[in-house]
MARBAMI-127435 format. One record per atom (N, C-alpha, C, O, CB): residue number from 1; atom name; x, y, z. Coordinates in Angstrom, 2 decimals. Each point is the difference from the previous one (the first is absolute). Glycine has a CB too. Layout:
! residues N
   num   atomo        px        py        pz
   NUM      CA         X         Y         Z
...
END
This chain:
! residues 138
   num   atomo        px        py        pz
     1       N      0.85     -1.16      0.00
     1      CA     -0.85      1.16      0.00
     1       C      0.90      1.22      0.00
     1       O      0.73      0.23      0.96
     1      CB     -2.60     -1.45      0.26
     2       N      1.81      1.99     -2.26
     2      CA      0.89      1.15     -0.09
     2       C     -0.73      1.26      0.42
     2       O     -1.19      0.18     -0.28
     2      CB      2.46     -1.29     -1.56
     3       N     -0.54      1.99      2.52
     3      CA     -0.57      1.27      0.40
     3       C     -0.97     -0.12      1.16
     3       O     -0.27     -1.08      0.52
     3      CB      0.56      1.83     -2.83
     4       N     -0.80      0.41      2.68
     4      CA     -0.96      0.06      1.08
     4       C     -1.40     -0.11     -0.56
     4       O     -0.34      0.72     -0.94
     4      CB      1.90      0.69      2.31
     5       N     -2.39     -2.30     -0.83
     5      CA     -1.38     -0.08     -0.50
     5       C     -0.75      1.28      0.31
     5       O      0.25      0.65      1.02
     5      CB     -0.23     -3.15     -0.71
     6       N     -0.93      2.86     -1.19
     6      CA     -0.82      1.20      0.18
     6       C     -1.30     -0.39      0.67
     6       O     -0.58     -1.06     -0.27
     6      CB      1.61      2.16     -1.76
     7       N     -1.49     -0.24      2.91
     7      CA     -1.30     -0.21      0.65
     7       C     -1.08      0.72     -0.79
     7       O      0.17      1.15     -0.38
     7      CB      0.93     -1.37      2.65
     8       N     -2.19     -0.47     -2.52
     8      CA     -1.15      0.65     -0.61
     8       C     -0.66      0.90      1.04
     8       O      0.01     -0.32      1.18
     8      CB     -0.37     -1.63     -2.77
     9       N     -0.21      3.08      1.15
     9      CA     -0.65      0.88      0.98
     9       C     -1.30     -0.61      0.53
     9       O     -0.60     -0.87     -0.63
     9      CB      1.61      2.85     -0.54
    10       N     -1.42     -1.50      2.34
    10      CA     -1.27     -0.42      0.58
    10       C     -1.13      0.35     -0.96
    10       O      0.04      1.02     -0.69
    10      CB      0.86     -0.71      3.04
    11       N     -1.91     -1.15     -2.38
    11      CA     -1.14      0.23     -0.88
    11       C      0.18     -0.55     -1.40
    11       O     -0.90      0.10     -0.83
    11      CB      0.46      1.90      2.15
    12       N      1.61     -2.58     -1.59
    12      CA      0.21     -0.59     -1.33
    12       C     -0.89     -1.22     -0.15
    12       O     -0.24     -0.74      0.95
    12      CB      2.62      1.58     -1.02
    13       N     -2.87     -1.04     -1.15
    13      CA     -0.81     -1.18     -0.32
    13       C      0.87     -0.93     -0.83
    13       O      0.58      0.40     -1.01
    13      CB     -2.77      0.92      1.07
    14       N      2.27     -2.58      0.38
    14      CA      0.83     -0.99     -0.69
    14       C     -0.80     -1.27     -0.23
    14       O     -0.97     -0.28      0.70
    14      CB      3.05      1.25      0.33
    15       N     -1.66     -1.72     -2.04
    15      CA     -0.53     -1.35     -0.17
    15       C      1.11     -0.95      0.35
    15       O      1.18      0.30     -0.18
    15      CB     -2.83      0.41     -1.64
    16       N      1.27     -1.87      2.33
    16      CA      0.99     -0.98      0.41
    16       C     -0.24     -1.32     -0.73
    16       O     -1.07     -0.24     -0.56
    16      CB      1.28      1.34      2.82
    17       N      0.82     -1.93     -2.25
    17      CA     -0.11     -1.30     -0.64
    17       C     -1.12     -0.80      0.65
    17       O     -0.23      0.11      1.21
    17      CB      2.69     -0.09     -1.76
    18       N     -3.17     -0.80     -0.24
    18      CA     -1.08     -0.88      0.46
    18       C     -1.23      0.75      0.52
    18       O     -0.77     -0.55      0.78
    18      CB      2.51     -1.11     -0.22
    19       N     -1.93      2.93     -0.98
    19      CA     -1.18      0.75      0.42
    19       C     -0.38      0.99     -1.10
    19       O      0.87      0.63     -0.60
    19      CB     -0.23     -0.87      3.05
    20       N     -1.92      0.36     -2.70
    20      CA     -0.48      0.92     -1.03
    20       C     -0.39      1.36      0.57
    20       O     -0.19      0.95     -0.76
    20      CB     -0.60     -2.92     -0.54
    21       N      0.66      2.07      2.62
    21      CA     -0.46      1.26      0.59
    21       C      1.19      0.87      0.40
    21       O      1.05     -0.52      0.37
    21      CB     -3.14     -0.62      0.46
    22       N      1.92      2.46     -0.91
    22      CA      1.08      0.88      0.44
    22       C      0.01      0.12      1.53
    22       O     -1.02     -0.15      0.66
    22      CB      0.86      1.42     -2.84
    23       N      1.34     -0.99      2.71
    23      CA      0.17      0.22      1.44
    23       C      0.55      1.40      0.20
    23       O      0.81      0.48     -0.79
    23      CB     -0.41     -2.96      1.22
    24       N     -0.83      3.13      0.65
    24      CA      0.45      1.34      0.34
    24       C      1.02     -0.10      1.13
    24       O     -0.28     -0.62      1.03
    24      CB     -1.95      1.62     -1.76
    25       N      3.39     -0.41      0.56
    25      CA      1.08     -0.06      0.99
    25       C     -0.32      0.94      1.16
    25       O     -0.28      1.18     -0.20
    25      CB      1.97     -1.74     -1.61
    26       N     -1.65      0.01      3.04
    26      CA     -0.31      0.79      1.19
    26       C      1.20      0.12      0.95
    26       O     -0.01      0.83      0.91
    26      CB     -2.37     -1.57     -1.11
    27       N      3.42     -0.08     -0.01
    27      CA      1.21      0.06      0.83
    27       C      1.14     -0.56     -0.83
    27       O     -0.21     -0.80     -0.91
    27      CB     -1.11      0.56      3.09
    28       N      2.55      0.67     -1.86
    28      CA      1.15     -0.45     -0.79
    28       C      1.26     -0.01      0.82
    28       O      0.11      0.69      1.02
    28      CB     -1.19      0.20     -3.05
    29       N      2.02     -1.66      1.59
    29      CA      1.29     -0.11      0.67
    29       C      0.89     -0.95     -0.78
    29       O     -0.32     -0.37     -1.13
    29      CB     -0.74      0.85      3.37
    30       N      2.16     -0.87     -1.64
    30      CA      0.92     -0.91     -0.66
    30       C      0.06     -1.31      0.77
    30       O     -0.11     -0.03      1.22
    30      CB      1.45      1.96     -2.10
    31       N     -1.17     -3.01      0.13
    31      CA      0.15     -1.33      0.58
    31       C      1.35     -0.53     -0.41
    31       O      0.43      0.20     -1.13
    31      CB     -2.93     -0.64      1.08
    32       N      3.18     -0.25      0.96
    32      CA      1.27     -0.62     -0.33
    32       C     -0.27     -1.26     -0.82
    32       O     -0.95     -0.74      0.26
    32      CB      2.04      1.66      1.83
    33       N     -0.24     -1.13     -3.06
    33      CA     -0.09     -1.23     -0.79
    33       C      1.41     -0.53     -0.19
    33       O      0.97      0.66      0.37
    33      CB     -3.08      0.12     -1.56
    34       N      2.24     -1.96      0.62
    34      CA      1.32     -0.59     -0.20
    34       C      0.84      0.82     -0.97
    34       O      1.23     -0.05      0.05
    34      CB     -2.20     -2.21      0.42
    35       N      0.33      3.01     -1.37
    35      CA      0.73      0.78     -0.99
    35       C      0.13      1.47      0.37
    35       O      0.50      0.79     -0.80
    35      CB     -1.31     -2.38     -0.91
    36       N      0.39      1.98      2.88
    36      CA      0.08      1.40      0.42
    36       C     -1.28      0.43      0.69
    36       O     -0.39     -0.57      1.01
    36      CB      1.95      1.05     -2.91
    37       N     -2.19      0.54      1.33
    37      CA     -1.23      0.53      0.58
    37       C     -1.07      0.11     -1.06
    37       O      0.27      0.34     -1.15
    37      CB      1.06      0.92      2.87
    38       N     -2.56     -1.55     -1.33
    38      CA     -1.16      0.12     -0.87
    38       C     -0.96      1.01      0.62
    38       O     -0.09      0.12      1.22
    38      CB      0.35     -2.51     -2.05
    39       N     -0.97      3.10     -0.03
    39      CA     -1.06      0.86      0.50
    39       C     -1.17     -0.91      0.38
    39       O     -0.32     -0.95     -0.71
    39      CB      1.06      2.93     -0.74
    40       N     -1.34     -1.69      2.57
    40      CA     -1.15     -0.77      0.47
    40       C     -1.14      0.95      0.31
    40       O      0.23      1.13      0.43
    40      CB      1.27     -2.92      0.50
    41       N     -2.71      1.33     -1.13
    41      CA     -1.16      0.87      0.15
    41       C     -1.13     -0.73      0.73
    41       O     -0.11     -1.22     -0.07
    41      CB      0.75      2.44     -2.01
    42       N     -1.47     -0.44      2.78
    42      CA     -1.29     -0.49      0.47
    42       C     -1.03      0.64     -0.91
    42       O      0.11      1.19     -0.32
    42      CB      0.66     -1.49      2.77
    43       N     -1.75     -0.47     -2.86
    43      CA     -0.98      0.52     -0.95
    43       C     -1.39     -0.54      0.30
    43       O     -0.17     -1.02      0.66
    43      CB      1.96      1.21     -2.39
    44       N     -2.77      0.55      1.23
    44      CA     -1.41     -0.39      0.11
    44       C     -0.58     -0.14     -1.39
    44       O      0.39      0.73     -0.91
    44      CB     -0.61      0.45      3.14
    45       N     -0.71     -2.11     -2.42
    45      CA     -0.60     -0.16     -1.32
    45       C     -0.88      1.20     -0.37
    45       O     -0.69      0.57      0.85
    45      CB      0.75     -3.06     -0.54
    46       N     -0.03      2.85     -1.58
    46      CA     -0.84      1.08     -0.51
    46       C     -1.24     -0.64     -0.61
    46       O      0.17     -0.98     -0.73
    46      CB      1.84      2.50      0.29
    47       N     -3.17     -1.10      0.64
    47      CA     -0.47      1.23      0.62
    47       C     -0.41     -0.17      1.46
    47       O     -0.51      0.94      0.61
    47      CB     -0.24     -0.24     -2.84
    48       N      0.97     -1.89      2.82
    48      CA     -0.47     -0.26      1.37
    48       C      0.67      0.90      1.03
    48       O     -0.68      0.55      0.87
    48      CB      0.26     -2.90     -1.53
    49       N      1.74      2.50      0.58
    49      CA      0.71      0.79      0.98
    49       C     -0.05     -0.65      1.38
    49       O     -0.05     -1.22      0.11
    49      CB     -0.47      3.28     -1.43
    50       N      0.52     -1.23      2.34
    50      CA      0.03     -0.49      1.38
    50       C     -1.41     -0.23      0.52
    50       O     -0.40      0.62      0.99
    50      CB      2.57      0.60     -0.60
    51       N     -2.91     -2.08     -1.03
    51      CA     -1.37     -0.31      0.42
    51       C      0.02     -1.17      0.98
    51       O      1.02     -0.68      0.15
    51      CB     -1.93      1.51     -2.37
    52       N     -0.20     -1.04      2.88
    52      CA     -0.11     -1.11      0.95
    52       C      0.24     -1.31     -0.73
    52       O     -0.57     -0.26     -1.05
    52      CB     -1.06      1.57      2.47
    53       N      2.48     -2.14     -0.84
    53      CA      0.28     -1.31     -0.56
    53       C      1.03     -0.02     -1.10
    53       O      0.34     -1.07     -0.51
    53      CB     -2.61      0.50      1.11
    54       N      2.78      1.74     -1.01
    54      CA      1.02      0.06     -1.05
    54       C      1.36      0.03      0.67
    54       O      0.27      0.84      0.86
    54      CB     -1.84      0.39     -2.46
    55       N      2.43     -2.16      1.20
    55      CA      1.33     -0.08      0.60
    55       C      1.04      0.64     -0.90
    55       O     -0.05     -0.13     -1.22
    55      CB     -0.61     -1.98      2.40
    56       N      1.59      2.82     -0.55
    56      CA      1.11      0.55     -0.76
    56       C      0.99     -1.12     -0.32
    56       O      0.11     -0.97      0.75
    56      CB     -0.39      3.25      0.35
    57       N      0.98     -2.14     -2.21
    57      CA      0.97     -1.02     -0.39
    57       C      1.39      0.62     -0.05
    57       O      0.14      1.22     -0.08
    57      CB     -1.91     -2.47     -1.24
    58       N      2.78      0.41      1.37
    58      CA      1.39      0.44     -0.15
    58       C      0.44     -0.37     -1.40
    58       O     -0.15     -1.14     -0.44
    58      CB      0.65      0.86      2.94
    59       N      0.06      1.26     -3.20
    59      CA      0.44     -0.19     -1.37
    59       C      1.49      0.27     -0.07
    59       O      0.48      1.03      0.49
    59      CB     -2.74     -0.37     -1.41
    60       N      3.00     -1.58      0.32
    60      CA      1.43      0.23     -0.27
    60       C      0.14      0.68     -1.35
    60       O     -0.86     -0.15     -0.87
    60      CB      1.53     -1.87      2.27
    61       N      0.39      2.73     -1.57
    61      CA      0.30      0.71     -1.24
    61       C     -0.06     -0.94     -1.21
    61       O     -0.45      0.38     -1.07
    61      CB      1.88      1.21      2.35
    62       N     -0.98     -2.82     -1.08
    62      CA      0.05     -0.96     -1.11
    62       C     -1.38     -0.52     -0.41
    62       O     -0.13     -0.59     -1.07
    62      CB      2.39     -0.06      1.85
    63       N     -3.28      0.84      0.05
    63      CA     -1.35     -0.47     -0.31
    63       C     -0.79      0.99     -0.85
    63       O     -1.02     -0.36     -0.58
    63      CB      1.05     -0.92      2.71
    64       N      0.44      2.52     -2.21
    64      CA     -0.73      1.03     -0.73
    64       C      0.20     -0.21     -1.50
    64       O      1.12     -0.04     -0.50
    64      CB     -0.85      1.67      2.42
    65       N     -1.40     -1.76     -2.64
    65      CA      0.07     -0.19     -1.46
    65       C     -0.17      1.31     -0.75
    65       O      0.53      0.15     -1.10
    65      CB     -1.42     -2.46      1.40
    66       N      0.14      3.27      0.28
    66      CA     -0.20      1.29     -0.67
    66       C     -0.38      1.06      1.02
    66       O     -0.67     -0.29      0.99
    66      CB     -0.03     -0.88     -3.11
    67       N      1.13      2.40      1.87
    67      CA     -0.43      1.14      0.79
    67       C     -1.11      0.67     -0.80
    67       O      0.24      0.61     -1.03
    67      CB      2.06     -0.27      2.13
    68       N     -3.53     -0.47     -0.61
    68      CA     -1.17      0.54     -0.67
    68       C     -0.06      1.52      0.17
    68       O     -0.36      0.72     -0.93
    68      CB     -0.87     -2.89      1.29
    69       N      1.58      2.65      0.84
    69      CA     -0.04      1.43      0.32
    69       C      1.04      0.29      1.07
    69       O      0.08     -0.72      1.00
    69      CB     -2.54      0.87     -1.60
    70       N      3.26      0.88      0.41
    70      CA      0.96      0.42      1.03
    70       C     -0.69      0.94      0.96
    70       O     -0.76      0.89     -0.40
    70      CB      2.71     -1.14     -1.20
    71       N     -1.69      0.05      2.89
    71      CA     -0.59      0.85      1.03
    71       C      0.70      1.34      0.07
    71       O      0.92      0.28     -0.77
    71      CB     -1.57     -2.30      2.04
    72       N      0.22      2.84     -0.33
    72      CA      0.56      1.34      0.20
    72       C      1.43     -0.11      0.50
    72       O      0.29     -0.79      0.90
    72      CB     -2.59      1.73     -0.41
    73       N      3.18     -0.15     -1.06
    73      CA      1.42     -0.08      0.34
    73       C      0.55      1.41      0.20
    73       O     -0.28      0.91     -0.77
    73      CB      0.53     -3.07     -0.54
    74       N      0.56      2.32      2.39
    74      CA      0.65      1.28      0.27
    74       C      1.48     -0.24      0.26
    74       O      0.48     -1.14     -0.07
    74      CB     -2.61      2.11      1.02
    75       N      2.86      0.10     -0.67
    75      CA      1.43     -0.13      0.32
    75       C      0.19     -0.78      1.30
    75       O      1.05     -0.62      0.20
    75      CB     -0.59      2.79     -1.38
    76       N     -1.45     -2.14      2.04
    76      CA      0.10     -0.74      1.27
    76       C      0.06     -1.51     -0.23
    76       O      0.53     -0.73      0.84
    76      CB     -1.78      2.58      0.29
    77       N      0.71     -2.33     -2.25
    77      CA      0.02     -1.43     -0.30
    77       C      1.43     -0.52     -0.15
    77       O      0.30     -1.10      0.46
    77      CB     -2.52      1.32     -1.58
    78       N      3.10      0.54      0.49
    78      CA      1.39     -0.42     -0.18
    78       C      0.70     -0.11      1.35
    78       O      0.74     -0.95      0.24
    78      CB     -0.68      2.04     -2.52
    79       N     -0.30     -0.12      3.16
    79      CA      0.61     -0.04      1.34
    79       C     -0.55     -1.18      0.79
    79       O      0.75     -0.66      0.73
    79      CB     -0.47      3.15     -0.77
    80       N     -1.58     -2.76     -0.09
    80      CA     -0.62     -1.13      0.70
    80       C      0.61     -1.31     -0.48
    80       O      0.33     -0.86      0.81
    80      CB     -2.46      2.17     -0.54
    81       N      2.27     -1.47     -1.59
    81      CA      0.56     -1.23     -0.56
    81       C      1.44     -0.20      0.47
    81       O      0.41     -1.12      0.31
    81      CB     -1.90      1.35     -2.31
    82       N      2.25      0.85      2.05
    82      CA      1.40     -0.10      0.45
    82       C      0.06     -0.46      1.46
    82       O      0.81     -0.85      0.36
    82      CB     -0.15      2.66     -1.99
    83       N     -1.53     -1.23      2.46
    83      CA     -0.04     -0.37      1.42
    83       C     -0.42     -1.46      0.18
    83       O      0.56     -0.72      0.82
    83      CB     -1.09      3.11     -0.23
    84       N     -0.47     -2.83     -1.37
    84      CA     -0.46     -1.38      0.09
    84       C      1.10     -0.98     -0.39
    84       O      0.15     -1.05      0.62
    84      CB     -2.48      1.82     -1.12
    85       N      3.11     -0.42     -0.54
    85      CA      1.08     -0.87     -0.44
    85       C      1.10     -0.06      1.06
    85       O      0.57     -1.06      0.24
    85      CB     -1.10      1.60     -2.64
    86       N      0.85      0.59      3.03
    86      CA      1.00      0.01      1.08
    86       C     -0.45     -0.87      1.16
    86       O      0.80     -0.73      0.58
    86      CB     -0.08      3.04     -1.26
    87       N     -2.00     -2.22      1.03
    87      CA     -0.53     -0.83      1.09
    87       C      0.07     -1.48     -0.34
    87       O      0.29     -0.83      0.86
    87      CB     -1.81      2.70     -0.20
    88       N      1.25     -2.21     -1.92
    88      CA      0.03     -1.40     -0.42
    88       C      1.44     -0.54     -0.01
    88       O      0.22     -1.18      0.28
    88      CB     -2.28      1.56     -1.67
    89       N      3.03      0.49      1.08
    89      CA      1.40     -0.43     -0.05
    89       C      0.61     -0.13      1.39
    89       O      0.96     -0.76      0.19
    89      CB     -0.76      1.88     -2.40
    90       N     -0.73     -0.39      3.18
    90      CA      0.55     -0.04      1.36
    90       C     -0.18     -1.39      0.59
    90       O     -1.04     -0.64     -0.18
    90      CB      0.53      3.09      0.49
    91       N      1.54     -2.93      0.40
    91      CA     -0.16     -1.31      0.63
    91       C     -1.08      0.05      1.07
    91       O     -0.22      1.04      0.62
    91      CB      2.64     -1.57     -1.08
    92       N     -3.09     -0.59      0.67
    92      CA     -1.05      0.00      1.02
    92       C      0.58      0.31      1.38
    92       O      1.10     -0.43      0.34
    92      CB     -2.41     -1.24     -1.69
    93       N      0.56      2.41      2.11
    93      CA      0.45      0.39      1.35
    93       C     -0.17     -1.20      0.92
    93       O     -1.10     -0.53      0.14
    93      CB      0.46      2.96     -0.53
    94       N      1.73     -2.83      1.02
    94      CA     -0.05     -1.11      0.95
    94       C     -0.38      0.54      1.37
    94       O      0.66      0.90      0.53
    94      CB      1.09     -2.19     -1.84
    95       N     -2.79      0.76      1.87
    95      CA     -0.40      0.39      1.34
    95       C      0.92     -0.67      1.01
    95       O      0.29     -1.19     -0.14
    95      CB     -2.70      1.48     -0.60
    96       N      2.87      0.44      1.76
    96      CA      0.86     -0.65      0.99
    96       C     -0.77     -1.09      0.74
    96       O     -1.19      0.11      0.26
    96      CB      2.50      2.02     -0.01
    97       N     -0.57     -3.17      0.07
    97      CA     -0.61     -1.11      0.73
    97       C     -0.40      0.47      1.39
    97       O      0.74      0.74      0.66
    97      CB      0.63     -2.42     -1.96
    98       N     -2.52      1.26      1.72
    98      CA     -0.49      0.36      1.33
    98       C      0.73     -0.87      1.01
    98       O      0.01     -1.22     -0.10
    98      CB     -2.29      1.91     -0.80
    99       N      2.89     -0.03      1.88
    99      CA      0.74     -0.74      1.02
    99       C     -0.98     -0.73      0.91
    99       O     -0.97      0.57      0.49
    99      CB      2.85      1.11     -0.58
   100       N     -1.60     -2.93      0.28
   100      CA     -0.83     -0.81      0.90
   100       C      0.36      0.32      1.44
   100       O      1.19      0.12      0.32
   100      CB     -1.37     -1.97     -2.05
   101       N     -0.80      1.99      2.61
   101      CA      0.34      0.22      1.40
   101       C      0.62     -1.25      0.60
   101       O     -0.30     -1.12     -0.42
   101      CB     -1.58      2.79      0.62
   102       N      2.75     -1.48      0.79
   102      CA      0.64     -1.14      0.66
   102       C     -1.02     -0.60      0.98
   102       O     -0.32      0.59      1.03
   102      CB      2.65      0.45     -1.26
   103       N     -2.81     -2.21     -0.12
   103      CA     -1.04     -0.65      0.80
   103       C      0.55     -1.18      0.80
   103       O     -0.77     -0.84      0.45
   103      CB     -0.91      1.56     -2.14
   104       N      2.99     -0.78      1.87
   104      CA      0.56     -1.11      0.75
   104       C     -0.21      0.22      1.49
   104       O      0.08      1.13      0.49
   104      CB      1.63     -1.53     -2.30
   105       N     -1.97     -0.67      2.49
   105      CA     -0.23      0.05      1.44
   105       C      1.06     -0.87      0.66
   105       O      0.23     -1.14     -0.40
   105      CB     -2.74      1.52      0.11
   106       N      3.15      0.19      1.30
   106      CA      1.02     -0.75      0.73
   106       C     -0.68     -0.86      1.06
   106       O     -0.50      0.51      1.00
   106      CB      2.23      1.31     -1.41
   107       N     -1.76     -3.13      0.16
   107      CA     -0.66     -0.91      0.93
   107       C      0.98     -0.67      0.95
   107       O     -0.38     -0.90      0.75
   107      CB     -1.36      0.51     -2.47
   108       N      3.00      0.83      1.70
   108      CA      1.00     -0.62      0.86
   108       C     -0.18      0.42      1.46
   108       O      0.46     -0.71      0.90
   108      CB      1.12      0.66     -2.83
   109       N     -2.23      1.15      2.18
   109      CA     -0.25      0.41      1.39
   109       C     -1.45      0.42      0.14
   109       O     -0.57      0.57     -0.94
   109      CB      2.97      0.15      1.24
   110       N     -2.99     -0.98      0.83
   110      CA     -1.41      0.34      0.18
   110       C     -0.19      1.52      0.02
   110       O      0.86      0.75      0.47
   110      CB     -1.22     -2.89      0.80
   111       N     -0.75      2.54     -1.76
   111      CA     -0.32      1.42      0.05
   111       C     -0.72      0.30      1.29
   111       O     -0.72     -0.85      0.54
   111      CB      0.59      0.98     -3.05
   112       N      0.32      1.04      3.00
   112      CA     -0.69      0.37      1.23
   112       C     -1.15      0.92     -0.36
   112       O      0.11      0.86     -0.87
   112      CB      2.01     -1.09      2.25
   113       N     -3.21      0.03     -0.69
   113      CA     -1.16      0.82     -0.22
   113       C      0.07      1.22      0.91
   113       O      0.55     -0.09      1.10
   113      CB     -1.92     -1.92     -1.76
   114       N      0.85      3.13      0.23
   114      CA      0.00      1.17      0.88
   114       C     -0.90     -0.27      1.20
   114       O     -0.96     -0.78     -0.10
   114      CB      1.39      2.33     -1.87
   115       N     -0.14     -0.94      3.09
   115      CA     -0.83     -0.25      1.19
   115       C     -1.44      0.40     -0.27
   115       O     -0.28      1.01     -0.66
   115      CB      2.27     -0.64      2.15
   116       N     -2.89     -1.16     -0.99
   116      CA     -1.42      0.25     -0.20
   116       C     -0.41      1.23      0.78
   116       O      0.46      0.25      1.11
   116      CB     -0.89     -2.69     -1.46
   117       N     -0.44      3.21     -0.25
   117      CA     -0.51      1.19      0.66
   117       C     -0.92     -0.44      1.13
   117       O     -0.69     -1.01     -0.11
   117      CB      0.86      2.39     -2.03
   118       N     -0.18     -0.62      3.21
   118      CA     -0.89     -0.38      1.09
   118       C     -1.45      0.05     -0.46
   118       O     -0.41      0.91     -0.73
   118      CB      2.06     -0.04      2.40
   119       N     -2.38     -1.83     -1.25
   119      CA     -1.39     -0.09     -0.39
   119       C     -0.79      1.15      0.61
   119       O      0.07      0.27      1.20
   119      CB      0.12     -2.77     -1.38
   120       N     -0.93      3.16     -0.66
   120      CA     -0.77      1.14      0.47
   120       C     -1.48     -0.33      0.08
   120       O     -0.84      0.90      0.00
   120      CB      2.53      0.63     -1.00
   121       N     -2.01     -2.82      1.07
   121      CA     -1.39     -0.40      0.08
   121       C     -0.53      0.45      1.35
   121       O      0.54     -0.36      1.05
   121      CB     -0.18     -1.63     -2.59
   122       N     -1.42      2.77      1.52
   122      CA     -0.57      0.52      1.24
   122       C     -0.88     -1.03      0.68
   122       O     -0.02     -0.09      1.23
   122      CB      0.11      2.39     -2.18
   123       N     -0.81     -3.06      0.17
   123      CA     -0.90     -0.97      0.57
   123       C      0.48     -1.37     -0.44
   123       O     -0.13     -0.34     -1.18
   123      CB     -1.84      1.98      1.19
   124       N      2.51     -2.45      0.89
   124      CA      0.54     -1.29     -0.38
   124       C     -1.07     -0.94     -0.56
   124       O      0.34     -0.95     -0.72
   124      CB      1.39      1.24      2.47
   125       N     -3.01     -0.06     -1.45
   125      CA     -1.06     -0.86     -0.52
   125       C     -0.46      0.44     -1.40
   125       O     -0.67     -0.76     -0.69
   125      CB     -0.05      0.32      3.06
   126       N      1.09      1.67     -2.78
   126      CA     -0.38      0.51     -1.32
   126       C      1.28      0.41     -0.74
   126       O      0.51      1.10      0.22
   126      CB     -2.79     -0.30      0.64
   127       N      2.79     -1.67     -1.73
   127      CA      1.26      0.32     -0.69
   127       C     -0.14      1.18     -0.98
   127       O      1.01      0.54     -0.44
   127      CB     -0.38     -2.94      0.66
   128       N     -1.84      2.80     -0.55
   128      CA     -0.19      1.11     -0.93
   128       C     -0.27      1.32      0.71
   128       O     -0.31      1.00     -0.66
   128      CB     -0.54     -2.64     -0.98
   129       N      0.97      1.66      2.93
   129      CA     -0.31      1.22      0.74
   129       C      0.93      1.14     -0.39
   129       O     -0.42      1.16     -0.04
   129      CB     -0.42     -2.56      1.94
   130       N      2.10      1.10     -2.19
   130      CA      0.94      1.06     -0.40
   130       C     -0.41      0.59     -1.34
   130       O      0.06      1.22     -0.20
   130      CB      1.80     -2.37      1.46
   131       N     -2.29      0.30     -2.18
   131      CA     -0.42      0.50     -1.31
   131       C     -1.27      0.84      0.12
   131       O     -0.15      0.99     -0.70
   131      CB      1.19     -2.99     -0.38
   132       N     -1.93      1.59      1.96
   132      CA     -1.24      0.76      0.16
   132       C      0.28      1.39      0.60
   132       O     -0.71      0.96     -0.29
   132      CB     -0.55     -3.12      0.59
   133       N      2.30      2.24      0.53
   133      CA      0.29      1.27      0.65
   133       C      0.82      0.94     -0.87
   133       O      0.11      1.18      0.32
   133      CB     -0.20     -2.36      1.85
   134       N      0.67      0.68     -3.29
   134      CA      0.79      0.87     -0.86
   134       C     -0.92      1.03     -0.64
   134       O     -1.13     -0.32     -0.38
   134      CB      2.80     -1.53     -0.07
   135       N     -1.20      3.05      0.34
   135      CA     -0.78      1.07     -0.57
   135       C     -0.88      0.70      1.00
   135       O     -0.51      1.09     -0.27
   135      CB      0.57     -2.30     -1.85
   136       N     -0.26      0.61      3.26
   136      CA     -0.80      0.63      1.04
   136       C      0.94      0.80      0.88
   136       O      1.12     -0.42      0.29
   136      CB     -2.85     -1.43     -0.34
   137       N      1.27      2.98      0.47
   137      CA      0.82      0.84      0.91
   137       C     -0.06     -0.60      1.40
   137       O     -1.03     -0.51      0.44
   137      CB      0.59      2.61     -1.82
   138       N      1.54     -2.02      2.03
   138      CA      0.07     -0.55      1.36
   138       C     -0.24      1.04      1.02
   138       O      0.02     -0.29      1.20
   138      CB      1.54     -1.40     -1.97
END
């Protein structure tokens, strides 16, 4: 694949192999391939568009058989295409490995429990008396 592939502008209508209906390009970018980079697109069938039950498809540059209509294009499109190609060429960002907490327990010596708090039960026959008295002013 020689040179940099060109991106079609948004709104372009294209026909693809194995389909008689035109598709409208709604998103674009570059895909890595074994021979370099290919333009890739998301598209919707014309005239349905983004209707209920209509799924967008992914189209590779090599699947496009004809450009029926070119979409709106400005100087910003060239800058966008350049940025997309730079992003595609950049190596994937490796996320740092999450450090596992040290969960080892030393069982060679017994652990000591903290001293128990003195029981504040006011009524020994009612173990919930302390809970009932919480929130009440004394």
